[in-house]
C-alpha positions in Angstrom: 138.3 162.7 94.4 138.6 160.5 97.4 135.2 159.8 99.2 134.8 160.9 102.7 134.1 158.2 105.3 131.9 159.7 108.0 131.8 158.4 111.7 128.0 157.5 111.0 129.0 155.3 108.0 131.9 153.6 110.0 129.2 152.9 112.9 126.8 151.8 110.3 129.5 149.3 108.8 130.3 147.9 112.3 126.6 147.3 113.1 125.9 145.4 109.9 129.1 143.3 110.5 128.0 142.5 114.0 124.4 141.6 112.9 126.1 139.3 110.3 128.2 137.7 112.9 125.4 137.2 115.4 123.1 135.6 112.6 126.0 133.4 111.7 126.6 132.4 115.2 122.9 131.6 115.9 122.7 129.4 112.7 125.6 127.4 113.6 124.6 127.1 117.3 121.0 126.1 117.7 119.2 127.3 120.6 119.2 124.7 123.5 115.7 123.6 125.0 115.2 121.7 128.1 112.5 119.3 128.5 111.4 118.7 131.8 110.3 115.1 132.6 107.6 114.3 134.9 109.8 111.6 136.6 112.7 114.1 137.3 114.7 113.5 134.2 115.6 116.2 131.6 115.9 115.9 128.0 117.9 118.5 125.9 116.7 119.5 122.4 118.0 121.9 119.9 115.7 124.5 118.2 116.8 124.2 114.5 114.4 126.3 112.7 110.8 127.8 112.9 107.6 127.9 110.8 104.2 129.6 110.8 101.5 127.1 112.0 103.5 123.8 111.1 101.4 120.7 110.8 103.3 117.8 109.6 106.7 116.5 108.9 108.2 113.6 106.7 111.6 112.6 105.9 113.0 111.5 102.5 115.4 108.4 102.3 118.5 110.7 101.8 117.8 112.7 105.1 116.0 115.8 103.5 112.6 116.4 104.9 109.2 117.9 104.1 107.3 120.2 106.4 103.8 121.5 105.9 102.3 124.9 107.1 98.7 125.2 107.5 98.4 128.1 105.3 99.5 126.1 102.3 103.4 126.3 102.1 105.3 123.0 101.8 109.0 123.4 102.8 111.8 121.1 101.7 114.3 121.1 104.3 118.2 120.1 103.9 119.9 117.4 105.6 120.4 119.5 108.5 116.9 120.2 108.6 117.2 123.9 107.7 114.9 125.4 105.3 116.0 124.9 101.5 113.2 125.7 99.2 109.3 126.5 99.4 108.1 123.6 97.2 106.1 125.0 94.2 103.2 123.6 92.4 101.3 122.8 95.5 97.4 123.1 95.8 95.8 126.4 96.7 94.5 126.1 100.3 92.1 128.4 102.3 93.1 127.8 105.9 90.0 128.2 108.3 89.6 126.8 111.8 91.5 123.5 112.0 91.6 123.1 108.2 94.4 124.0 105.7 97.4 122.0 104.3 97.7 119.0 106.5 99.7 115.8 106.4 102.6 114.8 104.3 104.0 111.2 103.9 106.5 109.5 101.4 105.7 106.7 99.2 107.7 103.4 100.4 109.4 103.3 97.2 110.1 107.0 96.9 113.7 106.4 95.8 112.4 105.0 92.5 109.2 106.8 92.2 109.6 110.2 93.7 106.0 110.0 95.0 104.5 111.9 97.9 101.2 112.1 99.5 99.6 115.4 100.9 96.2 115.9 102.7 94.5 119.5 102.6 90.9 120.9 102.9 89.0 121.5 99.9 86.0 123.9 100.0 82.9 123.3 97.9 82.9 125.5 94.8 79.1 126.2 94.9 79.2 127.0 98.8 82.4 127.4 100.7 80.7 126.9 103.9 81.1 123.4 103.2 84.5 121.6 103.1 86.1 118.2 103.5 89.7 116.7 103.5 91.2 115.4 100.2 94.4 113.5 99.6 96.8 113.8 96.5 99.7 112.0 95.3 102.2 113.8 93.5 105.9 113.5 92.1 108.4 115.6 94.2 111.2 117.1 91.9 114.2 118.5 93.5 117.1 120.3 91.6 119.8 122.7 92.6 117.6 125.6 92.0 114.4 124.5 93.6 111.5 121.9 94.2 108.2 121.3 92.9 105.3 119.1 92.5 104.1 117.7 89.3 101.7 114.8 88.2 99.4 115.9 91.0 96.4 113.5 91.3 93.4 113.6 93.9 92.9 109.9 95.2 90.5 110.4 98.0 87.8 112.7 99.2 86.3 113.1 102.6 82.5 112.3 101.9 80.3 114.3 102.3 81.4 117.8 102.7 79.8 119.4 105.5 79.7 122.7 107.3 82.2 123.6 110.0 86.0 123.7 110.1 86.8 121.1 112.7 87.9 117.4 113.1 89.2 116.7 109.6 92.0 114.5 111.1 93.4 113.6 107.6 96.5 111.7 109.0 98.1 109.0 106.7 100.3 105.9 107.2 101.6 103.1 105.0 101.4 99.8 106.3 104.4 97.4 106.0 102.7 95.6 103.1 102.0 98.9 101.3 98.5 99.9 102.1 97.5 103.3 102.7 95.6 104.1 105.9 93.9 107.4 106.4 92.2 108.9 109.5 88.9 110.8 108.9 87.4 112.6 111.7 83.6 113.1 112.5 83.8 116.7 111.4 82.1 117.4 114.8 78.9 116.1 113.8 78.7 113.1 116.1 76.4 110.7 114.1 78.6 110.3 110.9 81.0 108.2 112.7 78.3 105.5 113.0 77.0 106.0 109.6 78.4 103.4 107.1 77.3 105.4 104.1 80.0 108.2 105.1 83.8 107.9 105.5 83.6 110.5 108.3 84.7 109.3 111.8 86.5 106.4 110.3 89.8 104.8 109.6 90.3 103.9 106.0 92.3 101.5 104.0 93.2 101.9 100.2 95.7 100.8 97.8 98.6 103.2 97.1 96.8 104.6 93.9 93.6 105.2 95.9 91.7 102.2 94.7 90.0 99.9 97.3 91.5 96.6 98.4 89.1 93.6 97.7 89.9 92.3 101.2 88.5 95.4 102.9 85.9 94.2 105.3 83.0 96.2 103.7 84.1 95.6 100.0 81.3 95.8 97.6 79.0 97.7 99.7 79.3 101.0 97.9 82.3 103.3 96.9 82.5 105.1 100.2 81.5 102.1 102.5 84.1 99.9 101.0 86.9 102.3 102.1 86.1 101.5 105.7 88.6 99.6 108.0 87.2 100.9 111.4 84.4 103.1 112.6 83.3 105.0 115.5 86.1 107.5 115.7 85.9 111.1 116.7 89.1 113.1 115.8 92.1 110.7 115.3 95.2 112.8 114.8 98.0 110.4 115.1 98.7 106.9 113.3 101.4 104.7 113.1 102.5 101.0 112.9 104.7 99.0 115.5 107.5 96.8 114.2 105.1 93.8 114.7 102.9 95.3 112.0 100.1 96.3 114.5 98.3 99.6 113.7 97.7 102.3 116.6 95.9 105.7 116.4 95.1 108.1 119.0 92.2 110.4 119.1 90.9 113.5 120.8 87.9 112.6 123.0 85.0 115.2 123.8 85.5 116.7 127.1 88.4 114.5 128.3 88.7 110.8 127.5 91.4 111.0 124.9 92.1 107.7 123.6 94.9 105.4 122.3 93.7 102.4 120.3 94.9 99.3 118.6 93.3 99.4 115.1 91.7 96.2 114.3 89.8 95.3 111.1 86.1 96.0 111.1 86.0 96.8 114.7 83.4 99.5 116.0 85.0 102.0 118.6 82.1 103.3 119.6 81.9 107.2 119.1 79.6 109.0 119.9 77.7 106.2 121.6 80.4 105.5 124.2 83.4 107.6 125.4 85.7 107.8 128.4 84.8 111.6 128.2 81.6 113.5 128.4 80.1 116.1 126.0 81.3 119.8 126.4 77.8 120.6 127.3 78.2 118.5 130.3 76.1 115.7 129.3 77.4 112.3 130.2 78.3 109.8 127.7 78.4 106.2 128.6 81.8 104.5 129.1 83.2 101.7 127.0 82.8 99.3 130.0 79.0 100.0 129.9 78.8 98.7 126.3 81.4 96.0 125.8 80.3 95.4 122.2 82.5 98.4 121.3 86.2 98.1 121.2 87.7 100.0 124.3 90.8 102.1 124.1 94.1 100.6 125.4 94.7 103.7 127.4 92.6 107.0 127.9 93.5 110.2 129.5 91.2 112.0 131.8 92.0 114.9 132.0 92.7 115.3 128.3 96.1 115.7 126.8 94.7 116.7 123.3 96.9 114.4 121.3 98.5 115.5 117.9 101.4 113.8 116.1 102.4 110.2 116.8 105.3 107.8 116.2 106.1 104.4 117.6 110.0 104.7 117.9 111.9 102.2 115.7 115.5 103.4 116.4 118.5 102.6 118.6 119.9 106.1 119.2 117.6 106.7 122.1 118.5 104.0 124.7 115.8 102.0 125.9 113.0 103.5 124.0 112.6 101.2 121.0 109.0 100.3 120.6 107.8 103.2 122.7 105.1 105.6 121.7 105.5 109.4 121.5 102.5 111.5 121.3 102.5 115.3 121.0 100.2 117.1 123.4 98.3 120.2 122.5 96.4 121.4 125.7 98.7 119.4 127.8 102.0 121.2 126.3 103.9 118.0 126.5 105.6 115.2 124.7 103.9 112.1 126.2 105.9 108.9 126.1 103.9 105.6 126.3 105.0 101.9 126.7 103.5 98.8 125.2 103.4 95.3 126.5 101.3 92.4 125.8 100.2 89.3 127.8 98.5 86.8 125.5 95.7 88.7 123.9 95.6 91.7 126.3 97.6 94.8 125.9 99.0 96.9 128.5 99.6 100.5 127.5 100.8 102.9 130.0 102.0 106.6 130.2 105.7 106.5 131.1 106.7 110.0 131.4 105.9 113.6 130.1 108.4 116.2 128.9 107.2 119.6 129.1 108.6 123.1 128.0 105.6 125.2 127.9 104.7 124.6 124.1 101.9 123.0 122.4 103.2 120.0 120.4 101.7 119.5 116.9 103.8 116.8 115.4 106.5 114.0 116.3 108.7 112.4 113.6 111.8 110.2 113.4 114.6 110.1 110.8 116.2 107.0 109.5 119.3 107.5 111.8 116.9 107.3 114.9 116.7 111.0 115.7 113.4 112.3 117.1 112.1 115.6 116.2 109.0 117.6 117.4 107.3 120.4 115.9 105.7 123.1 118.1 102.2 124.3 117.3 101.1 127.8 116.2 103.2 130.9 114.7 106.8 130.6 115.1 106.5 126.9 115.9 110.0 125.7 116.2 111.5 122.2 115.0 113.2 120.5 117.9 115.8 117.9 117.6 116.1 115.7 120.7 119.7 114.8 121.8 120.1 111.2 122.7 118.8 110.3 125.9 122.0 108.7 127.5 
């Protein structure tokens, strides 16, 4: 007996086909995003995919990439930067405040060892009001059916664990000579940034396996102290090396006074004794100029831009931008481009332009072809690929 096809079924079939066609068209044609520059220029980007509270991104040598979400998901993206697999075997994360799954970077010899590094917030098992950032190294295994982490090993702890859920920082970068640098925030406790018995409010230098290099400036002064490379930081949320091997880091100031610093071995950057901003209570903090013993920033922003994510561009695809810095702005809702020049020992770091499209920017990354990618903050944060600027 032949089945009768009703008008309702025909209508439903056409609706399903239309929906499928629209979804296919959308996946093949990324939405265009216009980034309005403060100097009258306009950049064009393509919104490739979206995430829930994305935090960090890293590219694998073959063009795949990894994206972290604060709630604990680690995504493997394909070479077109579309979601391929949610990586299994990741640590359990309890997101609170500014904490959750954080940074991800790739070992310089990933092609031979498949090693990545991830940072996340670990809560004290005896009292989960206390927490601190930790860093693990792990092996990333990829097959046609999925991706997972194995051989996970914790190689660093933020010490000590303290109350509160802010200023973890926990950004990472490898130096050209293979050392692992880590930013560690002051956890909104102020004084730890100057306390040499804690690694809070510091930038740290380790070997790739988590051990401490013997040429660190405070080596031999205790297991935490000997990790320290620089001190006096508040909440450094971006770190990268330029092509000359100089290390740069930006950090959120208190009430205004966000900083971009060149990071020099054993230097004290002054927080909370000095800052270009003031306390949120309105109490004034002396400026760096008042106490020149502390290393002053190469640039500072008043009003604040709330910097997050950072690259120094090393590609050729975007004309004239090689060596420029790109900073994600949270409260400023902008991608901030800065230029660097040097006159003898003096650096001149200037904001060149801001590009805005009404979104908080959490992360900036570059692939090995010279493409620049931007991750928007919060729920539904999109991955934006910038078209070449010529």
